[in-house]
C-alpha positions in Angstrom: 50.5 73.3 -88.4 53.3 72.3 -86.1 56.7 73.9 -87.1 58.5 70.6 -87.3 55.8 69.1 -89.4 55.8 72.2 -91.6 59.5 71.5 -92.4 58.6 68.0 -93.5 55.9 69.3 -95.7 58.3 71.9 -97.2 60.8 69.2 -97.9 58.2 67.2 -99.8 58.3 64.3 -97.3 54.7 64.8 -96.2 51.6 66.1 -98.0 50.0 69.2 -96.6 46.8 67.5 -95.6 48.7 64.8 -93.8 50.7 67.4 -92.1 47.5 69.0 -90.7 46.4 65.6 -89.4 49.8 64.8 -87.9 49.9 68.1 -86.1 46.7 67.1 -84.2 48.4 63.9 -82.9 50.9 65.9 -80.7 52.2 64.2 -77.5 49.5 63.9 -74.9 46.7 63.3 -77.4 44.3 60.4 -76.8 43.4 58.3 -79.8 41.7 55.1 -80.9 43.0 52.3 -83.1 40.5 49.6 -84.3 42.9 46.8 -83.3 44.8 48.0 -80.3 42.1 50.1 -78.7 42.7 53.4 -76.9 46.2 54.9 -76.7 48.0 58.1 -75.8 50.7 59.7 -78.0 53.8 60.0 -75.9 56.6 61.0 -78.4 57.3 62.0 -81.9 60.4 60.7 -83.8 59.9 62.6 -87.0 63.4 61.9 -88.3 62.8 58.2 -87.8 59.4 58.4 -89.4 57.7 57.2 -86.2 55.2 58.2 -83.6 55.3 56.4 -80.2 52.0 55.6 -78.3 51.1 53.9 -75.1 48.1 51.6 -75.7 46.3 49.9 -72.8 47.9 46.5 -73.5 50.8 47.7 -75.7 52.9 50.6 -74.2 55.7 52.2 -76.1 54.4 51.0 -79.5 55.7 52.8 -82.6 53.8 53.5 -85.7 54.9 54.9 -89.1 53.8 58.4 -89.6 51.7 57.6 -92.7 50.0 54.6 -90.9 49.3 56.7 -87.8 47.7 59.5 -89.8 45.3 57.1 -91.6 44.5 54.6 -88.7 44.2 56.7 -85.6 41.0 58.4 -84.5 41.5 61.4 -82.0 39.5 61.2 -78.8 38.7 64.2 -76.5 40.3 64.0 -73.1 36.8 63.5 -71.4 35.9 60.5 -73.6 35.3 57.5 -71.4 38.1 55.6 -73.2 40.6 58.4 -72.7 39.6 58.5 -69.0 40.0 54.7 -68.9 43.6 55.1 -69.9 44.4 58.1 -67.8 42.3 57.6 -64.7 41.2 54.0 -64.5 41.0 54.0 -60.7 38.7 57.1 -60.8 36.3 55.3 -63.2 36.3 52.2 -61.0 35.3 54.4 -58.1 32.5 56.0 -60.1 31.2 52.5 -60.9 31.0 51.8 -57.1 29.7 55.2 -55.9 28.3 57.3 -58.8 26.8 54.9 -61.3 24.6 57.6 -62.9 27.7 59.8 -63.6 29.5 56.9 -65.1 26.6 55.9 -67.5 26.2 59.6 -68.5 29.9 59.8 -69.3 29.6 56.6 -71.5 26.5 58.0 -73.3 28.2 61.4 -73.9 31.2 59.5 -75.3 28.9 57.7 -77.7 26.7 60.4 -79.2 24.0 60.2 -76.4 22.8 56.7 -77.5 24.3 53.3 -77.3 23.4 49.6 -77.1 23.7 47.7 -73.9 26.3 45.5 -75.6 28.4 48.6 -76.4 28.2 49.7 -72.8 29.3 46.3 -71.7 32.3 46.4 -74.0 33.3 49.9 -72.7 33.1 48.9 -69.0 34.1 45.2 -68.9 36.5 43.9 -67.7 38.7 47.0 -66.9 36.2 49.2 -65.0 33.8 46.4 -63.8 35.2 42.8 -63.7 33.8 40.0 -65.8 32.4 38.2 -62.8 30.8 41.2 -61.2 29.3 42.8 -64.3 25.9 41.1 -64.4 25.2 41.9 -60.7 26.5 45.4 -61.1 24.2 46.2 -64.1 21.1 44.9 -62.3 21.9 47.3 -59.4 22.7 50.1 -61.9 19.3 49.8 -63.5 17.6 50.3 -60.2 19.7 53.4 -59.6 19.0 54.8 -63.0 15.2 54.7 -62.4 15.6 58.0 -60.6 17.7 59.6 -63.4 15.0 60.9 -65.7 17.5 62.2 -68.2 18.7 58.6 -69.0 16.3 56.1 -70.6 17.0 52.5 -69.8 15.5 50.2 -72.4 13.0 47.4 -71.4 14.6 45.1 -74.1 18.2 44.4 -74.7 17.7 45.1 -78.4 16.7 48.7 -77.7 19.3 51.6 -77.0 20.2 53.3 -73.8 19.5 57.0 -74.4 20.7 60.3 -72.8 17.9 62.9 -73.1 18.4 66.6 -73.7 17.9 68.2 -70.3 15.7 70.9 -72.0 13.3 68.3 -73.3 10.2 67.2 -71.3 10.5 63.4 -70.9 6.8 62.9 -71.5 6.8 64.9 -74.7 9.8 62.9 -76.0 8.0 59.6 -75.4 4.9 60.8 -77.1 7.0 61.8 -80.2 8.8 58.5 -80.1 5.4 56.7 -80.1 4.1 58.7 -83.0 7.3 58.2 -85.0 7.0 54.4 -84.8 5.6 52.9 -88.0 5.1 49.3 -86.8 2.7 48.0 -84.2 5.3 46.2 -82.1 7.4 49.4 -81.9 4.3 51.3 -80.7 3.6 48.6 -78.1 7.2 48.9 -76.8 6.9 52.7 -76.4 3.5 52.4 -74.8 4.9 50.0 -72.2 7.6 52.7 -71.4 4.9 55.3 -71.1 2.9 53.1 -68.7 6.1 52.5 -66.7 7.1 56.2 -66.5 3.7 57.8 -66.3 4.9 60.0 -63.5 7.1 61.9 -66.0 4.0 63.5 -67.4 2.6 66.7 -65.9 -0.9 66.2 -67.3 -1.0 62.6 -68.8 -4.7 62.7 -69.6 -4.1 65.7 -71.9 -0.6 65.0 -73.1 -1.4 61.4 -74.2 -4.5 62.3 -76.3 -2.4 62.2 -79.6 -1.2 58.7 -78.5 -4.8 57.5 -77.9 -5.9 58.9 -81.2 -3.0 57.4 -83.1 -3.7 53.9 -81.6 -7.3 54.1 -82.9 -6.3 55.2 -86.4 -3.5 52.7 -86.6 -5.7 49.7 -85.5 -8.4 50.6 -88.0 -5.9 50.3 -90.8 -3.8 47.4 -89.6 -6.0 44.9 -87.8 -6.8 42.7 -90.8 -3.1 42.0 -91.3 -1.9 42.2 -87.7 -4.8 41.2 -85.5 -3.0 40.1 -82.4 -0.8 43.2 -82.2 -3.8 45.5 -83.0 -5.8 43.9 -80.2 -2.9 44.1 -77.8 -2.5 47.8 -78.6 -6.2 48.6 -77.9 -6.1 46.6 -74.6 -2.9 48.3 -73.5 -4.4 51.7 -74.3 -7.5 50.9 -72.2 -5.3 49.7 -69.3 -3.3 52.9 -69.5 -6.5 55.1 -69.6 -7.8 53.3 -66.5 -4.7 54.2 -64.6 -5.0 57.9 -65.3 -7.6 60.0 -63.5 -10.2 61.6 -65.7 -8.6 60.3 -68.9 -10.6 58.9 -71.8 -10.1 58.0 -75.5 -11.0 60.6 -78.0 -14.6 60.6 -79.2 -15.2 58.0 -82.0 -12.1 56.0 -81.1 -12.1 52.3 -82.0 -13.0 50.2 -78.9 -12.0 46.7 -78.0 -15.6 45.6 -78.5 -15.6 47.0 -82.1 -12.5 44.9 -83.0 -13.8 41.8 -81.2 -17.0 42.0 -83.3 -15.3 42.7 -86.6 -12.6 40.0 -86.1 -14.9 37.3 -84.7 -14.0 34.5 -87.1 -10.2 35.0 -86.5 -10.2 35.9 -82.9 -9.7 32.6 -81.1 -6.6 31.7 -83.3 -4.9 35.1 -82.7 -4.9 35.6 -79.0 -2.3 33.1 -77.9 0.4 34.7 -75.8 -1.7 37.6 -74.6 -1.1 38.4 -70.9 -3.8 37.1 -68.6 -4.9 40.6 -67.6 -5.4 41.5 -71.3 -7.3 38.2 -71.9 -9.7 39.1 -69.1 -10.2 42.6 -70.4 -10.9 41.3 -73.9 -13.5 38.8 -72.7 -15.2 41.5 -70.6 -15.9 43.3 -73.9 -17.9 40.4 -75.3 -21.3 41.5 -73.9 -20.9 44.9 -75.6 -19.5 43.3 -78.8 -22.4 40.8 -79.2 -25.5 42.3 -77.4 -28.7 40.5 -76.4 -26.9 37.4 -75.1 -25.5 36.6 -78.5 -22.1 36.9 -76.7 -22.9 33.7 -74.6 -22.4 31.1 -77.4 -19.6 33.2 -78.8 -17.6 33.1 -75.6 -18.5 29.4 -75.0 -17.0 28.7 -78.4 -13.7 30.1 -77.2 -13.7 27.6 -74.3 -12.8 24.8 -76.6 -10.5 26.7 -78.9 -8.2 28.7 -76.6 -5.4 27.8 -74.2 -5.7 27.1 -70.5 -5.2 30.7 -69.3 -8.3 31.8 -71.2 -10.6 29.2 -69.5 -10.5 30.9 -66.1 -11.1 34.4 -67.6 -14.1 33.2 -69.7 -15.6 31.5 -66.6 -15.2 34.6 -64.5 -17.0 36.7 -67.2 -19.9 34.2 -67.4 -20.2 34.2 -63.7 -20.1 38.0 -63.4 -22.9 38.2 -66.0 -25.2 35.7 -64.3 -24.6 32.9 -66.9 -22.9 30.4 -64.6 -25.8 27.9 -65.2 -25.1 28.0 -69.0 -21.4 27.3 -68.3 -22.3 24.4 -66.1 -24.6 22.7 -68.7 -21.9 23.3 -71.4 -19.2 21.6 -69.3 -21.5 18.7 -68.3 -22.3 18.0 -71.9 -18.7 18.3 -73.0 -17.5 15.9 -70.3 -20.1 13.4 -71.4 -19.1 13.7 -75.0 -15.4 13.8 -74.2 -14.9 17.0 -76.2 -13.0 19.0 -73.5 -9.4 20.0 -74.0 -6.7 19.1 -71.5 -6.6 22.7 -70.3 -10.4 22.7 -69.6 -10.2 19.4 -67.7 -7.3 20.8 -65.6 -9.3 23.9 -64.9 -12.3 21.9 -63.7 -10.1 20.0 -61.4 -8.7 23.2 -59.9 -12.1 24.8 -59.7 -13.9 21.8 -58.2 -14.8 23.8 -55.1 -15.5 26.9 -57.1 -17.0 27.7 -60.5 -16.9 24.0 -61.7 -18.3 22.4 -58.5 -21.4 21.1 -60.2 -19.4 19.4 -62.9 -17.0 17.6 -60.6 -17.8 13.9 -60.6 -16.4 10.4 -61.4 -17.3 11.0 -65.0 -14.6 13.7 -65.0 -12.1 11.1 -63.9 -13.1 8.9 -66.9 -12.8 11.8 -69.2 -9.3 12.5 -68.0 -8.3 8.9 -68.6 -9.9 8.9 -72.1 -8.0 12.1 -73.0 -4.7 10.7 -71.8 -5.2 7.3 -73.5 -6.2 9.0 -76.8 -3.1 11.2 -76.6 -0.9 8.3 -75.9 -1.7 6.9 -79.3 -2.0 10.1 -81.3 0.5 12.6 -79.9 2.1 11.4 -76.7 2.6 13.4 -73.5 3.3 16.6 -75.4 -0.3 17.5 -75.3 -1.7 15.9 -72.1 1.3 15.4 -69.9 0.1 18.1 -67.6 -3.3 16.4 -67.3 -1.7 13.1 -66.1 0.4 15.1 -63.7 -2.7 16.9 -62.4 -4.3 13.5 -61.7 -1.3 12.2 -59.8 0.2 15.3 -58.2 -3.1 16.7 -56.7 -3.1 14.6 -53.5 -6.9 15.0 -52.8 -8.3 15.0 -56.3 -9.1 11.3 -56.7 -10.4 11.0 -53.1 -12.9 13.8 -53.6 -13.9 12.5 -57.0 -14.9 9.0 -55.7 -16.2 10.0 -52.3 -19.9 10.1 -53.1 -20.1 8.1 -56.4 -22.1 4.9 -56.7 -20.4 1.5 -56.2 -20.7 0.4 -59.9 -19.2 3.6 -61.3 -16.5 3.4 -58.7 -15.7 -0.2 -59.6 -15.4 0.6 -63.3 -13.2 3.6 -62.6 -10.9 1.6 -60.4 -10.6 -1.1 -63.0 -9.6 1.6 -65.6 -6.9 2.9 -63.2 -5.5 -0.6 -62.7 -5.4 -1.4 -66.5 -4.3 2.1 -67.7 -1.4 2.0 -70.2 -0.6 5.7 -69.8 0.1 5.5 -66.1 3.2 3.8 -64.7 2.9 1.1 -62.1 3.9 3.3 -59.2 1.3 6.0 -60.2 -1.4 3.4 -60.6 -0.8 2.0 -57.1 -0.7 5.4 -55.6 -4.0 6.5 -57.2 -5.6 3.2 -56.1 -4.4 3.7 -52.6 -6.1 7.1 -52.6 -9.3 5.4 -53.9 -9.2 2.8 -51.1 -8.5 5.5 -48.5 -11.7 7.3 -49.5 -13.7 4.1 -50.1 -12.3 1.2 -48.0 -14.7 -1.3 -49.6 -12.6 -1.1 -52.8 -9.8 -3.0 -51.2 -11.5 -6.3 -52.2 -11.1 -5.3 -55.9 -7.4 -5.0 -55.4 -7.2 -8.6 -54.2 -9.3 -9.8 -57.1 -7.0 -8.1 -59.5 -3.9 -9.6 -57.9 -5.4 -13.1 -58.3 -6.6 -12.8 -61.9 -6.4 -10.6 -65.0 -9.5 -12.0 -66.5 -11.6 -8.9 -65.9 -9.2 -7.0 -68.1 -9.6 -9.4 -71.1 -11.3 -7.9 -74.2 -14.0 -10.0 -75.8 -13.7 -9.5 -79.6 -15.0 -11.1 -82.8 -12.6 -13.2 -84.8 -12.9 -10.8 -87.7 -12.0 -7.7 -85.7 -9.2 -9.6 -84.0 -7.7 -10.5 -87.4 -8.0 -6.9 -88.6 -6.2 -5.7 -85.5 -3.5 -8.3 -85.9 -3.1 -7.2 -89.6 -2.8 -3.6 -88.5 -0.1 -4.5 -86.0 1.7 -6.6 -88.6 1.7 -3.7 -91.1 3.0 -1.4 -88.4 5.8 -3.7 -87.3 6.9 -5.0 -90.8 6.1 -2.0 -93.1 5.6 1.3 -91.4 8.3 1.1 -88.7 11.0 -0.2 -91.0 10.1 2.5 -93.6 10.4 5.1 -90.8 13.8 3.8 -89.8 14.9 4.1 -93.4 13.7 7.7 -93.5 15.6 8.5 -90.4 18.8 7.1 -91.9 18.4 9.0 -95.1 17.7 12.2 -93.2 20.9 11.6 -91.0 23.0 11.5 -94.2 21.9 15.0 -95.1 24.0 16.3 -92.2 23.7 18.9 -89.4 20.8 17.4 -87.5 20.1 20.7 -85.6 18.8 22.3 -88.8 17.5 19.1 -90.4 13.7 19.4 -90.5 13.3 16.0 -92.3 15.2 14.3 -89.5 13.2 15.9 -86.8 9.9 15.0 -88.5 11.0 11.4 -89.0 12.0 11.1 -85.3 8.7 12.5 -84.2 6.9 10.0 -86.4 9.0 7.2 -84.9 7.7 8.1 -81.4 4.1 8.0 -82.7 4.6 4.7 -84.4 6.2 3.1 -81.3 3.3 4.3 -79.1 0.8 2.8 -81.6 2.7 -0.5 -81.6 2.7 -0.6 -77.7 -1.1 0.1 -77.7 -1.9 -2.5 -80.4 0.3 -5.2 -78.7 -1.5 -4.5 -75.4 -4.9 -4.7 -77.0 -4.2 -7.9 -79.0 -2.6 -9.5 -75.9 -5.7 -8.8 -73.8 -8.2 -9.9 -76.5 -10.2 -13.2 -76.5 -11.7 -14.1 -79.9 -15.2 -15.5 -80.2 -17.9 -16.2 -82.8 -20.7 -15.4 -80.2 -22.2 -18.9 -80.6 -24.3 -20.6 -78.0 -24.9 -17.4 -76.0 -27.7 -17.4 -73.4 -30.8 -15.3 -74.3 -32.6 -15.2 -70.9 -31.0 -11.8 -70.4 -29.1 -9.3 -72.5 -25.4 -10.0 -72.9 -22.5 -10.0 -75.4 -23.6 -11.6 -78.7 -27.3 -10.9 -78.3 -29.7 -8.8 -80.4 -32.2 -6.7 -78.4 -35.6 -5.5 -79.6 -36.9 -2.6 -77.5 -39.6 0.0 -77.7 -39.4 3.7 -76.9 -41.8 4.1 -74.0 -42.8 7.7 -75.1 -43.0 7.4 -78.9 -43.8 3.7 -79.2 -41.1 3.3 -81.9 -39.2 0.0 -81.9 -35.5 -0.6 -82.6 -33.1 -3.5 -82.6 -29.5 -3.2 -81.3 -26.8 -5.9 -81.5 -24.2 -6.1 -78.7 -20.9 -7.5 -80.0 -17.2 -7.3 -79.2 -14.9 -4.5 -78.1 -14.0 -3.5 -81.7 -17.3 -4.3 -83.5 -19.3 -1.0 -83.1 -21.1 0.2 -86.2 -23.8 2.8 -85.3 -25.1 2.8 -88.9 -26.1 -0.8 -88.5 -27.1 -0.4 -84.8 -24.2 -2.6 -83.7 -22.6 -1.5 -80.5 -19.5 -2.6 -78.5 -20.2 -4.2 -75.1 -17.9 -1.4 -73.7 -20.2 1.4 -75.0 -22.4 3.4 -72.6 -25.6 2.1 -74.1 -24.5 -1.6 -73.9 -23.4 -1.1 -70.2 -27.0 0.0 -69.5 -28.6 -2.8 -71.3 -26.4 -5.8 -70.3 -28.1 -7.9 -67.6 -31.7 -6.7 -68.4 -34.5 -9.2 -69.2 -37.6 -9.1 -71.3 -40.1 -6.6 -69.8 -37.5 -4.5 -68.1 -37.6 -0.7 -68.6 -34.4 1.1 -68.7 -33.1 4.6 -69.6 -30.5 4.6 -72.3 -28.1 7.5 -73.0 -28.7 9.9 -76.0 -26.4 12.3 -77.8 -27.9 15.3 -76.1 -27.3 13.8 -72.7 -31.0 13.7 -71.7 -31.6 9.9 -72.0 -34.8 8.1 -73.1 -36.7 5.3 -71.5 -37.2 2.0 -73.4 -38.8 -1.4 -72.7 -37.1 -4.6 -73.6 -39.4 -6.6 -76.0 -37.2 -9.6 -77.0 -33.7 -11.0 -76.7 -32.2 -13.1 -79.6 -28.9 -14.8 -80.3 -26.7 -13.0 -82.9 -25.1 -16.3 -84.1 -27.8 -18.9 -84.3 -25.4 -21.5 -85.8 -27.6 -21.8 -88.9 
């Protein structure tokens, strides 16, 4: 104990324990205060009950002895904070010329481990300025890649670590992996192992415990954590492939094993997987489901997964000689309008590759159908990219219409001109591309400029009244009710955290789109009772008796307005595919009508009758 302090203790002015602490705060000692930061003791004034310190921003500051004893933490002279006070210029020079030495000093001052936020607080703004820090740290990370005794985290939430120089880096990473209890933690360490594989002397041998642990962990955890389990197996296999003569221990769980066991849940749990891992997973399907059982399984994924999976599935089918199966699946799906926006976009992009045989004018109609359905049901959130693909790909439409027949081309051009989901400028641009590829279509543009009659919808009076009633309920009931819900939700406060407000606003957007669609449809409609229709040929308002040429069975179909379809009663809209084939035909004509499976069947027209006889 300092002799002067000893006198104070003897006089009863200071407790013995406090005397011991005060003796360590002799002039020249560096210390830390939680409010004023780092400081240096410059003078004692024991008679005045004070100790004088120079803090970074508060030089010559006096503290009462009792307060100093309880509030100051002594720092060693080599602590970065002490060096910051005593040799700031030296540290600035280290930041410029010896980054590794500076980071090592920071880590040693913080118990060999610290967060990146703590490092930033130590260095900024005194050693590295506020404006320069981000650029400096990016450069520092590149320099630290060669410093094997310092572990730079891949995520900001993980610590910066100073390794013991006696430890083998590879062995430390293996122990870190085995110590992790959660799958995400194991994935993080496995990524570091892959990144720093050169730190291992014999990775194929040293990593066997890691490979075994992955297999054991996945067997126990996949039912609760399927995506992470799958990702762990895929990352393991990727790592094994990068190591010469490496392999998983005998009996280890394979990707194919997990794919087979998790079949019902797989498609819903692979969102967000990297593309390389998606491809690796789908390449395991033939092993997971042998004897071509894998083919329908993988096709099922085509309609249930995101756009990134589409290309990977197609590549696997092609590599296994199943491209014809893919082609037939896509053709049927285009006809039935069951393809997702992602699949439609993929077909467009692969029109000269794997999807060449599916690329036709029917694809263009499928794209318009998807966009129009989305406009009513969910807006551009789901198919905005699809509409962009149609307009942004400068050669797509030209290639689509180049070899199509005149009638199909005319119908497609009409759809483009009347589309409610494309703005005027986009419609004109797309039609210009059609005309560039097929100049004969310019006449259609002139017809459309003179009259909108071709765009009119022929509808029954009953269906028109129903449509008007639907619009009336929307305008006078549903939209006002939605406005009321929005107002109520607003009054609940803090709109950023207000789920009710967000839901009501989303519903408002849906209702407004429905209103626009209904107003457009009602505005284009022309009501009729189908009276006095001609029966010399099939047309709107006629009943058609026809006979299946193969089976001899007879059927009767009634062709009515745009909104009158009822397949249970064999009533079809004149806009339906079957009606388009029949309209214009006369008694005795044979024609092929479409079927659900896409094969078509030949029928012979036996009789044509009026639907409304006026009786």
